[in-house]
C-alpha positions in Angstrom: 28.7 10.6 7.4 28.6 12.5 10.6 28.5 12.3 14.4 25.8 10.6 16.6 25.3 10.3 20.3 22.8 8.2 22.2 20.5 9.6 24.9 17.8 8.2 27.1 14.9 10.0 28.9 14.6 7.4 31.7 17.1 5.1 33.5 17.4 1.9 31.6 15.0 3.3 29.1 14.9 3.3 25.3 17.9 4.8 23.5 17.4 7.6 21.1 20.1 8.7 18.6 20.8 12.4 18.0 23.2 14.6 16.2 25.3 16.4 18.8 25.7 19.5 16.6 28.1 22.0 18.1 28.0 20.3 21.5 30.3 17.5 22.9 28.4 15.8 25.8 30.2 13.2 27.8 28.6 10.0 29.1 26.4 11.0 32.0 25.9 14.6 30.9 22.3 15.9 30.7 21.3 17.5 27.4 18.2 19.1 25.8 16.4 17.1 23.1 13.6 18.5 21.0 10.3 16.7 21.4 6.7 17.4 20.4 6.1 19.1 23.7 9.3 21.2 23.5 12.9 20.6 24.7 13.2 17.9 27.3 16.1 16.8 29.5 17.8 13.5 28.5 21.0 11.8 29.7 23.8 11.0 27.3 24.7 7.3 27.5 26.9 7.2 24.4 29.4 10.0 23.6 29.4 11.5 20.1 31.1 9.2 17.7 31.7 9.4 14.0 29.5 7.0 11.9 29.6 6.1 8.3 25.8 6.4 7.9 24.0 9.5 6.8 23.0 11.6 9.9 20.8 14.3 8.3 17.6 12.7 9.4 18.5 12.6 13.2 17.4 15.3 15.6 20.0 17.8 16.6 20.7 18.5 20.3 19.2 21.8 21.5 22.0 22.3 24.0 23.4 21.2 27.4 20.9 21.2 30.3 21.2 24.0 32.8 20.3 23.9 36.5 16.9 25.5 35.7 16.3 22.8 33.1 17.2 20.1 35.6 14.8 21.6 38.1 12.1 21.8 35.5 12.7 18.1 34.7 12.3 17.1 38.3 8.9 18.9 38.4 7.9 17.1 35.2 8.9 13.7 36.6 6.9 14.4 39.8 3.9 15.4 37.8 4.1 12.2 35.8 4.4 10.1 39.0 1.4 11.9 40.6 -0.6 11.3 37.4 0.1 7.6 37.4 -0.7 7.1 41.1 -4.0 9.1 40.8 -5.0 7.3 37.6 -4.5 3.8 39.2 -6.4 4.8 42.3 -9.3 6.3 40.4 -9.5 3.4 38.0 -9.9 1.0 41.0 -12.6 3.3 42.5 -14.5 3.4 39.2 -14.0 -0.4 38.7 -12.9 0.0 35.1 -11.0 -2.8 33.3 -8.1 -0.5 32.4 -4.3 -0.8 32.9 -2.1 2.3 33.0 0.9 1.9 30.7 2.5 5.3 30.6 1.9 8.9 31.6 3.1 12.1 29.9 2.8 15.6 31.1 3.3 18.9 29.3 4.2 21.7 31.8 3.6 24.6 29.4 0.1 23.4 28.5 -0.6 21.9 31.9 -1.8 18.7 30.1 -1.5 15.2 31.4 -1.9 12.3 28.9 -2.5 8.8 30.3 -2.0 5.8 28.0 -3.8 2.6 28.9 -4.9 -0.8 27.7 -8.2 -2.4 28.0 -9.9 -5.6 26.6 -12.6 -3.5 24.9 -13.8 0.1 24.6 -14.2 1.9 27.9 -16.5 4.7 28.9 -14.1 6.8 30.9 -15.9 10.2 30.9 -16.4 10.2 34.7 -12.9 9.1 35.2 -11.5 12.1 33.1 -13.6 14.5 35.2 -12.2 13.1 38.5 -8.7 13.0 37.2 -8.9 16.6 36.1 -10.1 17.7 39.5 -7.5 15.6 41.3 -4.5 16.7 39.1 -5.7 20.3 38.5 -4.8 19.9 34.8 -6.3 19.0 31.5 -6.4 15.2 31.2 -6.4 13.1 28.0 -6.8 9.3 28.0 -5.6 7.3 25.0 -6.1 3.6 24.6 -3.2 1.6 23.2 -3.2 -1.7 21.2 -1.2 -4.6 22.7 1.7 -3.9 20.4 1.8 -0.2 21.1 1.6 -1.0 24.9 4.7 -3.3 24.6 6.5 -0.6 22.7 5.7 2.0 25.3 6.7 -0.2 28.3 9.7 -2.0 26.8 11.0 -5.3 28.0 13.1 -8.3 27.2 12.2 -10.7 24.5 12.6 -14.5 24.5 16.0 -14.0 22.7 17.3 -12.1 25.7 17.5 -8.7 23.9 15.4 -5.6 24.3 12.1 -5.7 22.4 12.4 -4.8 18.8 9.4 -2.5 18.9 10.9 -0.5 21.8 14.3 -0.1 20.2 14.3 0.2 16.4 11.0 -0.7 14.8 9.0 2.3 13.7 6.1 0.5 12.0 4.2 -2.7 12.8 4.0 -4.8 9.7 1.5 -7.7 9.4 2.7 -11.0 10.8 0.8 -14.2 10.0 0.7 -17.8 11.3 1.8 -18.9 7.8 5.2 -17.3 8.4 5.7 -19.6 11.4 4.6 -22.6 9.3 6.9 -21.8 6.5 9.8 -21.6 9.0 8.8 -25.0 10.5 8.3 -23.5 13.9 6.1 -25.2 16.6 2.6 -23.6 16.5 2.7 -23.2 20.2 1.4 -19.7 21.2 3.9 -19.7 24.1 6.8 -20.2 21.6 5.9 -17.8 18.8 4.2 -15.0 20.8 5.9 -11.8 22.0 5.6 -9.8 25.1 2.4 -8.2 23.7 0.7 -11.6 23.3 0.7 -11.3 19.5 2.9 -13.1 17.0 6.5 -12.0 17.3 7.6 -9.3 14.8 10.8 -11.2 14.2 8.9 -14.0 12.4 9.0 -11.6 9.4 12.7 -10.9 9.4 13.9 -14.3 8.0 10.7 -15.3 6.2 11.9 -14.1 2.8 15.0 -16.4 3.2 12.7 -19.4 3.8 10.6 -18.5 0.8 13.6 -18.3 -1.5 15.0 -21.5 -0.1 11.7 -23.4 -0.6 11.5 -22.1 -4.2 14.9 -23.4 -5.2 15.6 -26.4 -2.9 14.2 -29.9 -3.4 11.3 -30.8 -1.2 11.5 -33.4 1.5 11.1 -36.8 -0.2 12.5 -35.7 -3.5 15.3 -37.8 -5.1 18.6 -36.0 -5.7 22.2 -36.6 -6.7 24.9 -35.6 -4.3 28.8 -35.8 -4.4 28.4 -38.9 -2.2 25.8 -40.6 -4.4 22.1 -40.6 -5.2 19.6 -40.5 -2.4 16.4 -39.0 -1.0 16.0 -35.7 0.8 14.9 -36.3 4.5 15.5 -32.8 5.9 16.3 -29.2 5.1 18.1 -26.5 7.1 17.6 -22.9 6.0 20.1 -21.3 8.4 23.0 -23.5 7.1 21.6 -23.5 3.5 21.9 -27.3 3.4 19.9 -30.5 2.9 20.0 -33.9 4.8 20.0 -36.8 2.3 19.7 -40.5 2.9 21.9 -42.3 0.5 20.6 -45.3 -1.5 23.9 -47.2 -1.3 24.1 -47.8 2.4 21.2 -45.9 3.9 23.5 -43.5 5.7 22.7 -39.8 6.0 24.8 -37.0 4.7 24.6 -33.3 4.8 25.3 -31.3 1.6 24.9 -27.7 0.6 21.9 -26.6 -1.5 24.2 -25.5 -4.2 25.7 -29.0 -4.6 22.3 -30.6 -5.0 20.6 -28.0 -7.0 23.5 -27.6 -9.5 23.6 -31.3 -10.2 19.8 -31.4 -10.6 19.8 -28.4 -13.0 22.5 -30.0 -15.1 20.4 -33.3 -15.2 17.2 -31.4 -16.1 19.0 -29.3 -18.7 
């Protein structure tokens, strides 16, 4: 149990949670957050609040941002913008099949890192030389996979919420088309693909529930006994944990919980 606050490095950007430590930033205040390239300026968007979860694994705020820190942050943002503009222009001049996703700059090391996507491996040696001469800095280019590119850019998923990969996912676990089949989803790429063009990560979230349901519930077409009478299973609903049964007596359909059907079947089989 401890206190947490939420900060962002860019307007409408991804939220990062941190331990405020000895500081009490208000919403809108600028704070210093430790990163791989040293402390960077971020804006507090959620004031420190007590939470019941363990907070020892979260980074601790370095301090409140001073005027010099804000000036340094403006220079950093300008360097990033200049790097992005120069990269896009030179990529067009070199006619390379590359798309710039994000740009980072380390002021202390005078190093600009440009993240890009491409359909295949790209020979960008001449591009790096021209970028280094244009930006007067050491330049590194890193190719991202489609999933990593979506994570870096962020966006809104088909559910209307921020992309999982850009908010809370830390690892990309394998997602297969079988997961979509097990959940009776239409195998339409437009329906089951995410912003990255790959299968949506959320297909894996509920898959264990569908597996457990399939292992214990009668299959479609199986004969069952329900409180309303005997019948045949004609549909299954995992979210409601129920079955649709067509009754033998009058041909009507009824909905009953899996527990009602499975308990009677287990008693019969026992």
